[in-house]
PDB file of N, CA, C and O in Angstrom, chain B, residues numbered from 101:
ATOM      1  N   UNK B 101       0.390  -1.213   0.245  1.00  0.00           N
ATOM      2  CA  UNK B 101       0.049  -0.308   0.051  1.00  0.00           C
ATOM      3  C   UNK B 101       0.916   1.480   0.196  1.00  0.00           C
ATOM      4  O   UNK B 101       1.798   1.722   1.020  1.00  0.00           O
ATOM      5  N   UNK B 102       0.503   2.242  -0.567  1.00  0.00           N
ATOM      6  CA  UNK B 102       1.047   3.183  -0.861  1.00  0.00           C
ATOM      7  C   UNK B 102       1.027   4.192   0.327  1.00  0.00           C
ATOM      8  O   UNK B 102       1.980   4.962   0.439  1.00  0.00           O
ATOM      9  N   UNK B 103       0.144   4.229   1.094  1.00  0.00           N
ATOM     10  CA  UNK B 103       0.069   5.211   2.067  1.00  0.00           C
ATOM     11  C   UNK B 103      -0.221   4.512   3.599  1.00  0.00           C
ATOM     12  O   UNK B 103      -0.357   5.115   4.664  1.00  0.00           O
ATOM     13  N   UNK B 104      -0.270   3.033   3.352  1.00  0.00           N
ATOM     14  CA  UNK B 104      -0.396   2.413   4.881  1.00  0.00           C
ATOM     15  C   UNK B 104       0.403   2.837   5.821  1.00  0.00           C
ATOM     16  O   UNK B 104       1.573   2.688   5.469  1.00  0.00           O
ATOM     17  N   UNK B 105       0.296   3.314   6.894  1.00  0.00           N
ATOM     18  CA  UNK B 105       0.853   3.670   8.316  1.00  0.00           C
ATOM     19  C   UNK B 105       1.596   5.058   7.775  1.00  0.00           C
ATOM     20  O   UNK B 105       2.739   5.335   8.138  1.00  0.00           O
ATOM     21  N   UNK B 106       0.959   5.760   7.022  1.00  0.00           N
ATOM     22  CA  UNK B 106       1.919   6.896   6.532  1.00  0.00           C
ATOM     23  C   UNK B 106       1.017   7.960   6.973  1.00  0.00           C
ATOM     24  O   UNK B 106      -0.188   7.716   7.035  1.00  0.00           O
ATOM     25  N   UNK B 107       1.565   9.356   7.352  1.00  0.00           N
ATOM     26  CA  UNK B 107       0.537  10.552   7.433  1.00  0.00           C
ATOM     27  C   UNK B 107       0.706  11.037   5.931  1.00  0.00           C
ATOM     28  O   UNK B 107       1.734  10.847   5.280  1.00  0.00           O
ATOM     29  N   UNK B 108      -0.503  11.732   5.427  1.00  0.00           N
ATOM     30  CA  UNK B 108      -0.827  12.048   4.171  1.00  0.00           C
ATOM     31  C   UNK B 108      -1.230  13.614   4.729  1.00  0.00           C
ATOM     32  O   UNK B 108      -1.704  13.884   5.833  1.00  0.00           O
ATOM     33  N   UNK B 109      -0.831  14.741   3.413  1.00  0.00           N
ATOM     34  CA  UNK B 109      -1.225  16.103   3.513  1.00  0.00           C
ATOM     35  C   UNK B 109      -2.266  16.152   2.211  1.00  0.00           C
ATOM     36  O   UNK B 109      -2.036  15.669   1.102  1.00  0.00           O
ATOM     37  N   UNK B 110      -3.496  16.874   2.636  1.00  0.00           N
ATOM     38  CA  UNK B 110      -4.616  17.377   1.742  1.00  0.00           C
ATOM     39  C   UNK B 110      -4.058  18.663   1.293  1.00  0.00           C
ATOM     40  O   UNK B 110      -3.337  19.461   1.893  1.00  0.00           O
ATOM     41  N   UNK B 111      -4.664  18.693  -0.165  1.00  0.00           N
ATOM     42  CA  UNK B 111      -4.290  19.917  -0.712  1.00  0.00           C
ATOM     43  C   UNK B 111      -5.704  20.024  -1.666  1.00  0.00           C
ATOM     44  O   UNK B 111      -5.995  18.967  -2.225  1.00  0.00           O
ATOM     45  N   UNK B 112      -6.373  20.871  -1.848  1.00  0.00           N
ATOM     46  CA  UNK B 112      -7.402  20.985  -2.723  1.00  0.00           C
ATOM     47  C   UNK B 112      -7.147  21.994  -4.106  1.00  0.00           C
ATOM     48  O   UNK B 112      -6.265  22.850  -4.170  1.00  0.00           O
ATOM     49  N   UNK B 113      -8.125  21.680  -5.178  1.00  0.00           N
ATOM     50  CA  UNK B 113      -7.645  22.502  -6.114  1.00  0.00           C
ATOM     51  C   UNK B 113      -9.193  23.303  -6.959  1.00  0.00           C
ATOM     52  O   UNK B 113      -9.492  23.430  -8.146  1.00  0.00           O
ATOM     53  N   UNK B 114     -10.014  23.778  -5.447  1.00  0.00           N
ATOM     54  CA  UNK B 114     -11.093  24.290  -5.805  1.00  0.00           C
ATOM     55  C   UNK B 114     -12.376  23.552  -4.965  1.00  0.00           C
ATOM     56  O   UNK B 114     -11.992  22.891  -4.000  1.00  0.00           O
ATOM     57  N   UNK B 115     -13.420  23.565  -5.129  1.00  0.00           N
ATOM     58  CA  UNK B 115     -14.734  22.662  -3.969  1.00  0.00           C
ATOM     59  C   UNK B 115     -13.872  21.775  -3.169  1.00  0.00           C
ATOM     60  O   UNK B 115     -13.023  21.007  -3.620  1.00  0.00           O
ATOM     61  N   UNK B 116     -14.169  21.955  -1.982  1.00  0.00           N
ATOM     62  CA  UNK B 116     -13.626  20.721  -0.947  1.00  0.00           C
ATOM     63  C   UNK B 116     -14.241  19.914  -0.833  1.00  0.00           C
ATOM     64  O   UNK B 116     -13.643  18.860  -0.617  1.00  0.00           O
ATOM     65  N   UNK B 117     -15.555  19.852  -0.884  1.00  0.00           N
ATOM     66  CA  UNK B 117     -16.724  18.686  -0.559  1.00  0.00           C
ATOM     67  C   UNK B 117     -17.801  18.731  -1.759  1.00  0.00           C
ATOM     68  O   UNK B 117     -18.254  19.755  -2.269  1.00  0.00           O
ATOM     69  N   UNK B 118     -18.160  17.193  -2.151  1.00  0.00           N
ATOM     70  CA  UNK B 118     -18.972  17.201  -3.167  1.00  0.00           C
ATOM     71  C   UNK B 118     -20.280  17.034  -2.351  1.00  0.00           C
ATOM     72  O   UNK B 118     -20.247  16.717  -1.162  1.00  0.00           O
ATOM     73  N   UNK B 119     -21.442  17.260  -3.036  1.00  0.00           N
ATOM     74  CA  UNK B 119     -22.755  16.960  -2.515  1.00  0.00           C
ATOM     75  C   UNK B 119     -23.091  15.744  -2.039  1.00  0.00           C
ATOM     76  O   UNK B 119     -24.300  15.536  -1.937  1.00  0.00           O
ATOM     77  N   UNK B 120     -22.316  14.842  -1.704  1.00  0.00           N
ATOM     78  CA  UNK B 120     -22.505  13.792  -0.637  1.00  0.00           C
ATOM     79  C   UNK B 120     -21.410  13.315   0.445  1.00  0.00           C
ATOM     80  O   UNK B 120     -21.099  12.244   0.967  1.00  0.00           O
ATOM     81  N   UNK B 121     -20.916  14.861   0.527  1.00  0.00           N
ATOM     82  CA  UNK B 121     -20.165  14.747   1.703  1.00  0.00           C
ATOM     83  C   UNK B 121     -18.809  14.514   1.504  1.00  0.00           C
ATOM     84  O   UNK B 121     -18.046  14.798   2.428  1.00  0.00           O
ATOM     85  N   UNK B 122     -18.347  14.030   0.429  1.00  0.00           N
ATOM     86  CA  UNK B 122     -16.926  13.211   0.248  1.00  0.00           C
ATOM     87  C   UNK B 122     -15.912  14.531  -0.030  1.00  0.00           C
ATOM     88  O   UNK B 122     -16.135  15.445  -0.825  1.00  0.00           O
ATOM     89  N   UNK B 123     -14.728  14.373   0.853  1.00  0.00           N
ATOM     90  CA  UNK B 123     -13.610  15.481   0.539  1.00  0.00           C
ATOM     91  C   UNK B 123     -13.086  15.086  -0.794  1.00  0.00           C
ATOM     92  O   UNK B 123     -12.898  13.958  -1.249  1.00  0.00           O
ATOM     93  N   UNK B 124     -12.875  16.358  -1.368  1.00  0.00           N
ATOM     94  CA  UNK B 124     -12.313  16.332  -2.759  1.00  0.00           C
ATOM     95  C   UNK B 124     -10.788  16.861  -2.947  1.00  0.00           C
ATOM     96  O   UNK B 124     -10.315  17.755  -3.648  1.00  0.00           O
ATOM     97  N   UNK B 125     -10.211  15.938  -2.031  1.00  0.00           N
ATOM     98  CA  UNK B 125      -8.769  16.508  -1.746  1.00  0.00           C
ATOM     99  C   UNK B 125      -7.791  15.534  -2.536  1.00  0.00           C
ATOM    100  O   UNK B 125      -8.031  14.346  -2.748  1.00  0.00           O
ATOM    101  N   UNK B 126      -6.668  16.211  -2.934  1.00  0.00           N
ATOM    102  CA  UNK B 126      -5.651  15.721  -3.328  1.00  0.00           C
ATOM    103  C   UNK B 126      -4.796  14.954  -1.909  1.00  0.00           C
ATOM    104  O   UNK B 126      -4.751  15.365  -0.750  1.00  0.00           O
ATOM    105  N   UNK B 127      -4.229  13.829  -2.455  1.00  0.00           N
ATOM    106  CA  UNK B 127      -3.397  13.255  -1.034  1.00  0.00           C
ATOM    107  C   UNK B 127      -1.937  13.478  -1.380  1.00  0.00           C
ATOM    108  O   UNK B 127      -1.625  13.288  -2.556  1.00  0.00           O
ATOM    109  N   UNK B 128      -1.000  13.853  -0.521  1.00  0.00           N
ATOM    110  CA  UNK B 128       0.651  13.643  -0.868  1.00  0.00           C
ATOM    111  C   UNK B 128       1.224  13.254   0.421  1.00  0.00           C
ATOM    112  O   UNK B 128       0.850  13.728   1.494  1.00  0.00           O
ATOM    113  N   UNK B 129       2.217  12.306   0.271  1.00  0.00           N
ATOM    114  CA  UNK B 129       2.822  11.754   1.157  1.00  0.00           C
ATOM    115  C   UNK B 129       4.064  12.760   1.728  1.00  0.00           C
ATOM    116  O   UNK B 129       4.331  13.817   1.156  1.00  0.00           O
ATOM    117  N   UNK B 130       4.616  12.400   2.647  1.00  0.00           N
ATOM    118  CA  UNK B 130       5.486  13.488   3.066  1.00  0.00           C
ATOM    119  C   UNK B 130       6.702  13.577   2.429  1.00  0.00           C
ATOM    120  O   UNK B 130       7.480  14.494   2.691  1.00  0.00           O
ATOM    121  N   UNK B 131       7.082  12.261   1.184  1.00  0.00           N
ATOM    122  CA  UNK B 131       8.192  12.772   0.347  1.00  0.00           C
ATOM    123  C   UNK B 131       7.677  13.599  -0.925  1.00  0.00           C
ATOM    124  O   UNK B 131       8.332  13.746  -1.957  1.00  0.00           O
ATOM    125  N   UNK B 132       6.655  14.012  -0.733  1.00  0.00           N
ATOM    126  CA  UNK B 132       5.728  14.910  -2.163  1.00  0.00           C
ATOM    127  C   UNK B 132       5.120  14.321  -2.946  1.00  0.00           C
ATOM    128  O   UNK B 132       4.631  15.009  -3.842  1.00  0.00           O
ATOM    129  N   UNK B 133       4.855  12.748  -2.988  1.00  0.00           N
ATOM    130  CA  UNK B 133       4.576  11.859  -3.707  1.00  0.00           C
ATOM    131  C   UNK B 133       3.037  12.014  -3.720  1.00  0.00           C
ATOM    132  O   UNK B 133       2.338  12.016  -2.707  1.00  0.00           O
ATOM    133  N   UNK B 134       2.499  12.172  -5.269  1.00  0.00           N
ATOM    134  CA  UNK B 134       0.873  12.096  -4.995  1.00  0.00           C
ATOM    135  C   UNK B 134      -0.057  11.039  -5.184  1.00  0.00           C
ATOM    136  O   UNK B 134      -0.099  10.385  -6.226  1.00  0.00           O
ATOM    137  N   UNK B 135      -0.631  10.894  -4.437  1.00  0.00           N
ATOM    138  CA  UNK B 135      -1.466   9.351  -4.390  1.00  0.00           C
ATOM    139  C   UNK B 135      -2.236   9.559  -5.657  1.00  0.00           C
ATOM    140  O   UNK B 135      -1.941   8.868  -6.632  1.00  0.00           O
ATOM    141  N   UNK B 136      -2.961  10.229  -5.716  1.00  0.00           N
ATOM    142  CA  UNK B 136      -3.820  10.093  -6.765  1.00  0.00           C
ATOM    143  C   UNK B 136      -3.291   9.941  -8.102  1.00  0.00           C
ATOM    144  O   UNK B 136      -3.936   9.322  -8.948  1.00  0.00           O
ATOM    145  N   UNK B 137      -2.245  10.421  -8.340  1.00  0.00           N
ATOM    146  CA  UNK B 137      -1.329  10.281  -9.410  1.00  0.00           C
ATOM    147  C   UNK B 137      -1.056   8.960  -9.517  1.00  0.00           C
ATOM    148  O   UNK B 137      -1.170   8.456 -10.634  1.00  0.00           O
ATOM    149  N   UNK B 138      -0.766   8.379  -8.729  1.00  0.00           N
ATOM    150  CA  UNK B 138       0.058   7.134  -8.445  1.00  0.00           C
ATOM    151  C   UNK B 138      -1.314   6.171  -8.895  1.00  0.00           C
ATOM    152  O   UNK B 138      -1.321   5.621  -9.996  1.00  0.00           O
ATOM    153  N   UNK B 139      -2.336   6.042  -8.045  1.00  0.00           N
ATOM    154  CA  UNK B 139      -3.473   5.542  -8.626  1.00  0.00           C
ATOM    155  C   UNK B 139      -3.924   5.398  -9.823  1.00  0.00           C
ATOM    156  O   UNK B 139      -4.306   4.306 -10.244  1.00  0.00           O
ATOM    157  N   UNK B 140      -3.938   6.633 -10.618  1.00  0.00           N
ATOM    158  CA  UNK B 140      -4.256   7.093 -11.887  1.00  0.00           C
ATOM    159  C   UNK B 140      -3.415   6.227 -12.810  1.00  0.00           C
ATOM    160  O   UNK B 140      -3.993   5.613 -13.707  1.00  0.00           O
ATOM    161  N   UNK B 141      -1.883   6.111 -12.642  1.00  0.00           N
ATOM    162  CA  UNK B 141      -1.233   5.730 -13.275  1.00  0.00           C
ATOM    163  C   UNK B 141      -1.263   4.242 -13.304  1.00  0.00           C
ATOM    164  O   UNK B 141      -0.843   3.644 -14.294  1.00  0.00           O
ATOM    165  N   UNK B 142      -1.809   3.522 -12.118  1.00  0.00           N
ATOM    166  CA  UNK B 142      -2.022   1.878 -12.405  1.00  0.00           C
ATOM    167  C   UNK B 142      -3.396   1.571 -12.707  1.00  0.00           C
ATOM    168  O   UNK B 142      -3.902   0.492 -12.398  1.00  0.00           O
ATOM    169  N   UNK B 143      -4.118   2.650 -13.405  1.00  0.00           N
ATOM    170  CA  UNK B 143      -5.453   2.537 -13.215  1.00  0.00           C
ATOM    171  C   UNK B 143      -6.387   1.996 -12.261  1.00  0.00           C
ATOM    172  O   UNK B 143      -7.314   1.303 -12.679  1.00  0.00           O
ATOM    173  N   UNK B 144      -6.243   2.254 -10.888  1.00  0.00           N
ATOM    174  CA  UNK B 144      -6.510   2.053  -9.731  1.00  0.00           C
ATOM    175  C   UNK B 144      -7.437   2.688  -9.528  1.00  0.00           C
ATOM    176  O   UNK B 144      -8.157   2.242  -8.635  1.00  0.00           O
ATOM    177  N   UNK B 145      -7.913   4.041 -10.230  1.00  0.00           N
ATOM    178  CA  UNK B 145      -8.839   4.974  -9.979  1.00  0.00           C
ATOM    179  C   UNK B 145      -9.521   5.551 -11.267  1.00  0.00           C
ATOM    180  O   UNK B 145      -9.130   5.003 -12.299  1.00  0.00           O
ATOM    181  N   UNK B 146     -10.274   6.347 -11.399  1.00  0.00           N
ATOM    182  CA  UNK B 146     -10.942   6.928 -12.228  1.00  0.00           C
ATOM    183  C   UNK B 146     -11.044   8.531 -12.074  1.00  0.00           C
ATOM    184  O   UNK B 146     -11.275   9.089 -11.000  1.00  0.00           O
ATOM    185  N   UNK B 147     -10.853   9.147 -13.223  1.00  0.00           N
ATOM    186  CA  UNK B 147     -10.725  10.889 -12.842  1.00  0.00           C
ATOM    187  C   UNK B 147     -12.327  11.458 -12.605  1.00  0.00           C
ATOM    188  O   UNK B 147     -13.124  11.344 -13.537  1.00  0.00           O
ATOM    189  N   UNK B 148     -12.638  11.905 -11.667  1.00  0.00           N
ATOM    190  CA  UNK B 148     -13.813  12.632 -10.938  1.00  0.00           C
ATOM    191  C   UNK B 148     -13.300  14.318 -10.563  1.00  0.00           C
ATOM    192  O   UNK B 148     -12.379  14.739  -9.863  1.00  0.00           O
ATOM    193  N   UNK B 149     -14.295  14.980 -11.330  1.00  0.00           N
ATOM    194  CA  UNK B 149     -13.842  16.350 -11.319  1.00  0.00           C
ATOM    195  C   UNK B 149     -15.293  17.434 -11.435  1.00  0.00           C
ATOM    196  O   UNK B 149     -16.346  17.100 -11.978  1.00  0.00           O
ATOM    197  N   UNK B 150     -15.090  18.457 -10.937  1.00  0.00           N
ATOM    198  CA  UNK B 150     -15.761  19.569 -11.396  1.00  0.00           C
ATOM    199  C   UNK B 150     -15.523  20.859 -11.676  1.00  0.00           C
ATOM    200  O   UNK B 150     -14.487  21.342 -11.219  1.00  0.00           O
ATOM    201  N   UNK B 151     -16.481  21.759 -12.538  1.00  0.00           N
ATOM    202  CA  UNK B 151     -15.724  22.872 -13.293  1.00  0.00           C
ATOM    203  C   UNK B 151     -14.947  23.613 -12.372  1.00  0.00           C
ATOM    204  O   UNK B 151     -13.989  24.179 -12.897  1.00  0.00           O
ATOM    205  N   UNK B 152     -15.084  23.787 -11.074  1.00  0.00           N
ATOM    206  CA  UNK B 152     -14.452  24.539  -9.859  1.00  0.00           C
ATOM    207  C   UNK B 152     -13.399  23.884  -9.492  1.00  0.00           C
ATOM    208  O   UNK B 152     -12.637  24.492  -8.740  1.00  0.00           O
ATOM    209  N   UNK B 153     -13.165  22.991  -9.748  1.00  0.00           N
ATOM    210  CA  UNK B 153     -12.070  21.854  -9.355  1.00  0.00           C
ATOM    211  C   UNK B 153     -10.957  20.962 -10.263  1.00  0.00           C
ATOM    212  O   UNK B 153     -10.665  19.778 -10.096  1.00  0.00           O
ATOM    213  N   UNK B 154     -10.416  21.920 -11.298  1.00  0.00           N
ATOM    214  CA  UNK B 154      -9.799  21.287 -12.146  1.00  0.00           C
ATOM    215  C   UNK B 154      -8.255  21.578 -12.334  1.00  0.00           C
ATOM    216  O   UNK B 154      -7.615  21.564 -13.386  1.00  0.00           O
ATOM    217  N   UNK B 155      -7.768  21.875 -10.901  1.00  0.00           N
ATOM    218  CA  UNK B 155      -6.367  22.321 -10.939  1.00  0.00           C
ATOM    219  C   UNK B 155      -5.368  21.617 -11.732  1.00  0.00           C
ATOM    220  O   UNK B 155      -4.503  22.241 -12.347  1.00  0.00           O
ATOM    221  N   UNK B 156      -5.464  20.073 -11.749  1.00  0.00           N
ATOM    222  CA  UNK B 156      -4.585  19.218 -12.082  1.00  0.00           C
ATOM    223  C   UNK B 156      -5.286  18.329 -13.175  1.00  0.00           C
ATOM    224  O   UNK B 156      -4.736  17.236 -13.310  1.00  0.00           O
ATOM    225  N   UNK B 157      -6.319  18.540 -13.944  1.00  0.00           N
ATOM    226  CA  UNK B 157      -7.021  17.848 -14.624  1.00  0.00           C
ATOM    227  C   UNK B 157      -6.586  17.062 -15.964  1.00  0.00           C
ATOM    228  O   UNK B 157      -6.929  15.941 -16.340  1.00  0.00           O
ATOM    229  N   UNK B 158      -5.729  17.992 -16.560  1.00  0.00           N
ATOM    230  CA  UNK B 158      -4.908  17.723 -17.877  1.00  0.00           C
ATOM    231  C   UNK B 158      -4.261  16.214 -17.499  1.00  0.00           C
ATOM    232  O   UNK B 158      -4.475  15.108 -17.996  1.00  0.00           O
ATOM    233  N   UNK B 159      -3.168  16.750 -16.148  1.00  0.00           N
ATOM    234  CA  UNK B 159      -2.446  15.615 -16.325  1.00  0.00           C
ATOM    235  C   UNK B 159      -2.959  14.286 -15.523  1.00  0.00           C
ATOM    236  O   UNK B 159      -2.251  13.279 -15.535  1.00  0.00           O
ATOM    237  N   UNK B 160      -4.407  14.308 -14.714  1.00  0.00           N
ATOM    238  CA  UNK B 160      -5.078  13.179 -14.639  1.00  0.00           C
ATOM    239  C   UNK B 160      -5.476  12.579 -15.436  1.00  0.00           C
ATOM    240  O   UNK B 160      -5.219  11.377 -15.504  1.00  0.00           O
ATOM    241  N   UNK B 161      -6.458  13.375 -16.565  1.00  0.00           N
ATOM    242  CA  UNK B 161      -6.806  12.639 -17.580  1.00  0.00           C
ATOM    243  C   UNK B 161      -5.690  11.826 -18.582  1.00  0.00           C
ATOM    244  O   UNK B 161      -5.950  10.778 -19.173  1.00  0.00           O
ATOM    245  N   UNK B 162      -4.436  12.523 -18.637  1.00  0.00           N
ATOM    246  CA  UNK B 162      -3.420  11.751 -19.416  1.00  0.00           C
ATOM    247  C   UNK B 162      -3.170  10.639 -18.874  1.00  0.00           C
ATOM    248  O   UNK B 162      -3.065   9.614 -19.548  1.00  0.00           O
ATOM    249  N   UNK B 163      -2.985  10.666 -17.087  1.00  0.00           N
ATOM    250  CA  UNK B 163      -2.669   9.540 -16.781  1.00  0.00           C
ATOM    251  C   UNK B 163      -3.587   8.349 -16.823  1.00  0.00           C
ATOM    252  O   UNK B 163      -3.203   7.187 -16.954  1.00  0.00           O
ATOM    253  N   UNK B 164      -4.760   8.719 -16.705  1.00  0.00           N
ATOM    254  CA  UNK B 164      -6.362   7.793 -16.875  1.00  0.00           C
ATOM    255  C   UNK B 164      -5.807   6.930 -18.482  1.00  0.00           C
ATOM    256  O   UNK B 164      -5.573   5.764 -18.799  1.00  0.00           O
ATOM    257  N   UNK B 165      -5.786   8.076 -19.077  1.00  0.00           N
ATOM    258  CA  UNK B 165      -6.055   7.314 -20.819  1.00  0.00           C
ATOM    259  C   UNK B 165      -4.687   6.544 -20.864  1.00  0.00           C
ATOM    260  O   UNK B 165      -4.838   5.454 -21.415  1.00  0.00           O
ATOM    261  N   UNK B 166      -3.174   6.818 -20.381  1.00  0.00           N
ATOM    262  CA  UNK B 166      -2.382   5.973 -20.505  1.00  0.00           C
ATOM    263  C   UNK B 166      -2.189   4.519 -19.989  1.00  0.00           C
ATOM    264  O   UNK B 166      -1.583   3.607 -20.554  1.00  0.00           O
ATOM    265  N   UNK B 167      -2.904   4.499 -18.668  1.00  0.00           N
ATOM    266  CA  UNK B 167      -2.940   3.259 -18.061  1.00  0.00           C
ATOM    267  C   UNK B 167      -4.306   2.293 -18.809  1.00  0.00           C
ATOM    268  O   UNK B 167      -4.327   1.082 -19.030  1.00  0.00           O
ATOM    269  N   UNK B 168      -5.261   3.218 -19.052  1.00  0.00           N
ATOM    270  CA  UNK B 168      -6.439   2.118 -19.957  1.00  0.00           C
ATOM    271  C   UNK B 168      -5.631   1.610 -21.066  1.00  0.00           C
ATOM    272  O   UNK B 168      -5.538   0.395 -21.239  1.00  0.00           O
ATOM    273  N   UNK B 169      -4.887   2.667 -22.031  1.00  0.00           N
ATOM    274  CA  UNK B 169      -4.284   2.099 -23.095  1.00  0.00           C
ATOM    275  C   UNK B 169      -3.313   0.738 -22.864  1.00  0.00           C
ATOM    276  O   UNK B 169      -3.196  -0.010 -23.835  1.00  0.00           O
ATOM    277  N   UNK B 170      -2.614   0.390 -21.618  1.00  0.00           N
ATOM    278  CA  UNK B 170      -1.870  -0.478 -21.127  1.00  0.00           C
ATOM    279  C   UNK B 170      -2.626  -1.262 -20.734  1.00  0.00           C
ATOM    280  O   UNK B 170      -2.077  -2.246 -20.238  1.00  0.00           O
ATOM    281  N   UNK B 171      -4.381  -1.278 -20.730  1.00  0.00           N
ATOM    282  CA  UNK B 171      -5.292  -2.387 -19.833  1.00  0.00           C
ATOM    283  C   UNK B 171      -4.678  -2.624 -18.673  1.00  0.00           C
ATOM    284  O   UNK B 171      -4.321  -3.780 -18.445  1.00  0.00           O
ATOM    285  N   UNK B 172      -4.436  -1.619 -17.733  1.00  0.00           N
ATOM    286  CA  UNK B 172      -4.249  -1.925 -16.497  1.00  0.00           C
ATOM    287  C   UNK B 172      -5.159  -1.768 -15.589  1.00  0.00           C
ATOM    288  O   UNK B 172      -6.057  -1.007 -15.950  1.00  0.00           O
ATOM    289  N   UNK B 173      -5.277  -2.225 -14.480  1.00  0.00           N
ATOM    290  CA  UNK B 173      -6.279  -2.244 -13.115  1.00  0.00           C
ATOM    291  C   UNK B 173      -7.816  -2.254 -13.497  1.00  0.00           C
ATOM    292  O   UNK B 173      -8.337  -3.110 -14.211  1.00  0.00           O
ATOM    293  N   UNK B 174      -8.331  -1.401 -13.038  1.00  0.00           N
ATOM    294  CA  UNK B 174      -9.932  -1.395 -13.300  1.00  0.00           C
ATOM    295  C   UNK B 174     -10.561  -1.038 -14.514  1.00  0.00           C
ATOM    296  O   UNK B 174     -11.788  -1.069 -14.605  1.00  0.00           O
TER     297      UNK B 174
END
């Protein structure tokens, strides 16, 4: 696990919570590793965004597309 037993830092690119009460945060490890980026690279997550929360949407979509092309993960 990338984050098991580790502290994470949350950052936000816009809206902080969706209509279901879920945090819309990016998670970072102490070494600066971006967990969403790692999950997308492995195709273990899908991109979920809102019009006011797209700070890194281009990079997220690129990672998702590359992982899908390699038929990785989900």
